N, C-alpha and C positions, 0 to 999 in steps of 0.2 A: 211638396218636399217631404212631408211626413211619410207618404206612401212610398216614395223613392228610398228613403232610409230603411223602411220595413222590408222592401224588396231586396236591397243589398244585404241586409242582416240575414234574411232568409236564405239568400244565395250563399252567404258565407258559412252558415250553419250546415247547409246541405253539402257544400264542398268539403267542410271539415270532417263530416261523418261519412262521406262517400267511401266505398271500399272497392278494391279491385279483386277481392276474393269472391268467387262465385258461391252463392248459397244453394246447396243441394238439399233435396228432401225426398221423402218417399214418393211424393206425387210427381216431381219433375226429374227424378233420377234417370230413368230410361231415355227420355227425350234429350236430356242435356249431355249426359256422359258420352253418347255416341258422336257428338259433334266434334270431339277433339282427338287428334292423332295421339297426343299424350297429355295427361293431366295428373297433377298431384292432388290427392284428396286427404284432408284432415278430418278424422272422426273424433269429436270432442264432446265434453260435457261442460256446461257453463260454470259449475261449481269447482271444476278441477284446477288446482293451483298451477300445475305444469302447463295446462292449456292457456291459462291467463298469461303466463310468462312467455309462451310461444307466440301469442296473438300479435303483438306489435312487430316482431321479426317476420312473421308470416305475411303481414300486410306490406311491409317494405319490399320483401322479395316478390310478392305478387305485382306490385306497381312497376318494379324494374323489369321483371320478366315479361310483362305485358308489352313492353317496347322492343323485345328481341325480335329478330327476323329468322325464322318464324316465331311468333309469341308463344310462351309456355304458360298455360293457365294454371292457377291454383284455386282450389275449391275447399269447402268445408261442409260437414254434416253435423247437426246437433243431435247426438244420439239419445238425448232425453225425450226428444219429440219425434224422432224418426227411427223407431226400434226395428222396423222391418228391414230397412236397408242395412243398418249396423249389424243386425243379427245375421243377415245373408252373408256378410263378409267376416263373421266370427270375431267381431270387435269385443274385447273383454277388458280393456284398459285404455286410459286416456292420457295424452292424445295418441291415437294410432294413425300413422300416415301410410298411404298406399298409392302406388302408381298404376294408372290404367292406360291402356293403349287400344285405340279403335273401339272403345266401349267395353273392353274386357279387362279384368284384373290381370296385371302383368307381374308385379313384384311388390314386396314390402319395401318401404323407403328406409334406408339405413344410413343416410347422410347426416350432416350437421343440423343442429336445431336453431341456428341463428340465420339471419338474412344471407350473409355471405356464404355459409355452408350450404344452404338450400339452393342458392343460385349456382354455386360451383357444381354441386352434384347434378342438378337438372340439366345444366348446359352440357355437362360431360356425356350424359346418356341420351340427349335429344339429337335429332337429325339422323343422318345415315350412320349405320353401325361401322361401316368401312369408308374412310375418306378416299376419294379418287385423287390420285396424284397426276395432274395433267401436264406438268412441266418439270424440268430439272430443278427449278427453284422450289416448287412444291415438295419435291422429293428430298432435297437437301435440308429444307426446313423441318420436315417430318422426322428425318433421321437425327436431328439435333435435339430430340425430345429429352426431357429430364429422366423419363422412365423408359423401360424397354418397350419396343414397338414391334408389330407384326405386319409384314408387307407381302401381299400376294402379287407375283409377277406373271402376267398372262398376256398372250397375244390376243389381239382383237378377235372376237368370235369364239374363243375357247369356251366350251361348255363348263369347264371347271370354275370359271370366274363366277358364274351364278351360284354354284354350290358354295364357293368360298364366301360370298356375300351373305348367303343364308346362314352359314356357320358363324360368321362374325356377329350376326344379329343375336344368335343364341348365346354367345360368349362375351358380349360387349361390356358386361358389368365388371369383368376381371382383366381385360386386356385392351390395348389401343391398336386398332386395325386400320390399314390402308391398302389400296390396290392400285396398280397402274397397267396400262396397255400402251403407254408412250414408248415408241421405238428408241428414242434417245436414252430414256431411263433404263430400258431393258438392256441396251448395249453397254451403258456405263456400269450397270450392276453385274453384267455377265450372267444374267439369270432369266430363264423363261420357263413358264409352266411349273413354278415351284413356289413354296411359301418359305420366307426367311424370318427368323426371329433375330432382331437386331438389339443387342444389349446396349445400354446407355454408354455414350462415349466417355462420360465421366468415370466409368468403372473399368476402363480399358486396362488389361493386365496381361503380362506374358504367361500367366498361369492358366488362362482359359481362352477359348475362342470368342471373338467379338460378335460373331454371328453364327447361327446354326440353320441348316436347310433341311426341309423335307419335301420330297416329290410325291408323297402319298396323296390320294384323292382327299381334298380338305373337308371330310365329314366332321361332324361335331365330336364324335368319339376319337377319331384319329388326331385331330388338331388339338383337342383338349389334352390328350395324353402327352403329345409332343411338347406342348407349352408347360404343362405341370412339371415335367421331368427336367426342363431346361431353363425356365424363366429366371429362377433365382441364382443360378450359377453355383460356384463352389463356396461363395460367401456373399450373400445378398446384403443390400443396404436396408436395414429394418427400421421402420418408423411406427408410430402409434396407429396410423391408418392402414398399414399393410401387415401388421403383426400376425393376424390370424392366418395369413397365407403361408407362413413358414411352418413346415411339418416338425413335429416333435419326435424324439428329444432334440432340443435345439440349444446349441452353444452360442450364447450372446456375448460378444466382445464389445463392451461399452466404453467408448473413448470420450473423455471430457471435452476435447477440442474438435471433435469431428464436425465438419461443416462442408457439405458438398456444393454449396452455393458460393461461399467466399474462398474456400481453400480445398478444392477437389484433389490437388496433388498431395497436399499434406495429409488429407483424410485417407488416401490410399496407402500411406506408409504402413499403417498397422494392418490394413486389409490384406495387403500382399503378404505380410508375415503370417497371417492366419491361414491363407491358402497354402503357403509353402510348408508351414509346420503341421498342418492337419492332413497332409497327403495320405498318411497311413490310416486315417480315421474316416475318410470319405466313404459313404455307403452305410456306415454304422451310426454316424451322428450327422446332424445338419448344422450349418454355420451361418452366422449373420454378424454384421457389425453395425452399430448404431451410436447415436449421441447418448451420453450418459443422462443428460437432462431429459431427452425425449423418451428414454426407456425407464425413467424413474418409477413409473407406476407398475412396471413389470419386474423391477429388481427388489430384493429384500431391503427393508428400511433400516437394517442393522447388520453387522457382521461382514460388511465389505471392507477390503483393505483400505487403509488410510492413504491418501495421496500426500506426498511431500510438497508443501506449499512453495518450496524453493525450486522445485523442478521446473525447468522451462517447458518440457513436454511430459507431463505426468502420464504414467502408464495406465492402460485401460484396465477395467475390472472384468472378470470372466465369471459367468453364471450359466449353469445348465438348467434348462426348464424341461421337465418331463411331461408326458402326456396327461398326467393328473394335475399338473400345475405346481408340483413340488419344485423347489429351487435348491441347487447345489452350488455352493460358492467356492471359488478358488481362492485360498487364503494367502498364497504367495504372490510376489510381484510377477507381472506378466513377462515371460521370457520363453525361449524355445524349450529348454529342459523342463521348466516348471509347468508349462502349458501341456506338453505331451504327457508328462507324468500324471497330471490332474485328469486328463481325458481317459487315460488307461485305468486309473483308480476308479473313476466313475463307472466305466464299463465293467470293471471287476466287482462292482458293488461294495467298494471299500469306503465310500464317502456317505456320511449321513446327510439327509436333507436339512436345509436351514429352515426351521419352522418358527414363526413368530408365535410365542406362547406365554401365557401366564403360568405361574407354578401350578402343578396338579394339587388340588385342595386335599387336605387330610384332616378329618376323614371325608369320604365322599359317598356315604351310604344313605343319604336322605331319599325321600320319595322322588325328587327330581335330581337326576345325576348331572353334575357340572362337567361340561366338556371344555377342554382347552386344546391348544395346538398339539401338545405332547401326548395327550391321551385320546386323540380323536380316533385313530385306528383301533385302539383297544376297546373303545365304547361304541362308536357309531358303526364301524366297519366289522364288528363282531358278527360272523355268519351264523351264530347260534341264537341270535336275538333279533326281534323286530324292534326298530327304534323310531320314535317320533321326536324330532329334535327342533327346537326353536333357536333361531339366530336373532339376537337382539342387540340393541345399543343402549348403554346406560342412560343416555339423555333422551331417549325416545318416549314420548308420551303414550303412544299406543302400546308400547312394550310394558310400561308401568301399569297400564290398565289391565293388561293380560296376565301379569305376574300372579296375582292371587288365584286366578282361575287355573293357571298352569300348575301351581302348587296343589290345588284341590284335585286336579286330574291325576297328578302323581300320587297323591295320597289314596285316591280311590283304586289305583292300579298297583299298589305296592306289593300285593300278594301274587302278582303275575311274574314268575321268574324269567319268562322269555319275552317280556315286553319292557322296553326301557323308555321312560319319559325323560328327555334331556334338554339342556339349554346351554348356549354358548354365546359369550360376548364376542361378536364378529368384528368389533373394532380393535380388539386386543389379541386376536388369535387367527392363525391361518386355518383354512379348511380346503379340502380337495376341490378341484375345478368343477366337478359335477354338482356340487352344492353351491351354485352361484347365488350370491346375495345382492339384490339390487335395491332393496328397501327394507324397512324394519316395521314389525317383525316379519321374518321369512321362516316358514315352517316346512320341513321336509319329512316324508315318510320313507325310511330306508329298511325295507323288509329283508328277512334272512337271505332270500334267494336272489336279490337284485341290488346289491350295494353300489354297483357302478352306474345304475340309472335310477336314482331316487326320484320319487314323485313329489312335486311341489304341492303342498296342501292348499286348496282353494276354498274350503268350506267356511261355515260360520265359526265364531270364536267364543261360543259358550261351552261349558263343560259337556253338556248334553250333545253338542255338535261333534266334539272330539270323540266322545264315547261311541256315537253312532258310526263315525268314520272307522274307528279302530275295530269295531265288531264286524264291519264289512270287509276289512282288509287283513286282519290278523290271521296268521296260519294256525292259531290255537284258540280254544274257547276262552273268552275273557271273564275273569271273576272281578267283581267290583264291590267296593265298600259302600254301604248305604250312607 
């Protein structure tokens, strides 16, 4: 009996610790990775907090995806013990997730970091790039998609079908593809040997075509250009997940009650007005409509018009987002005259960007220059000076540790007129898009001749490290105080 208890206890422990995530290493990488048509690999470090947070979600996704047909495997590599493999794929931060197909690197993983997000992303990109529509039922179901879809209509044996499928494979991350050779479908669609972009039925409008057709040979270049020009239409539905697909400058009309699941007809009320009222601005500006809640992270956190709580249908807010990430707010209530006047004023350069900013400090002539939203262009974007700027958060422990070293650096370089050591509280001030901040502290080098493409500093954080970097990068000879 004692042995039986020990056996079941051992079995329980083994089952509790069993993992469906494949362990990869320098020694088994080549032999294991080639076994899978597609596999997601996490490159991690045991001490990494983000990796620890991801681990249980990754395990759940691995277990569920193992039972898919076909299964989608998940794997992991400990980069503290397998430096050759991690170095081969340029892993410099943790966790890094990459997708491999047929044993070769295919793409970086950019989906969600919870179990549902991982499963959704991988199921979307697994299997054939273009779904074959074999029946009318398949066809009608595919056209009922929430998003725009692309269908290739070909007669059986048409050489262009193989070209189309290859092209779909190259563009699968950005579009949903299908194809058909079914005679009943071809006849119902009135289409042969063409590719049609079908816009979502929920966005049907009298102001634009529901579908667009191209009969060009479906090469990657041709089809990509066709879809990029037409996918979003005159006013696309913008969400957090597709935000980056919208070209800038972008006019975002954010409606408090927009909901294309529960109320597509009501949601199109404002969208139709945007398309009608923006007719004379198409080609100069791009337009999108979205939920105000969904767009909250892209809208200013102040300065937006107040909604009247008594209004049954509160009017949307309007913001222009330019290529550098600056935001321009329409202060008046949304209407035809106010909307068109706002757009023209923006194009004429008559509206100032809405910038979140602390007051400009007075004086501001210390060894470390304080940057806020309102003086960012004056200090950091000054093309007569090289600038090393730190973006920090007041609560950040690493930033507090760096502070005395940063002050010492500024003191040592105070006699260099064309080099600026600066700092900015990134939680209280806006900065241009090219200075993206994803953690604290983040440090950028913005040289005189390249303000639009600053270099993120990746070196050590001692004063000597910063001086060595500056001496190698600065356009002038550096003088330092001992």
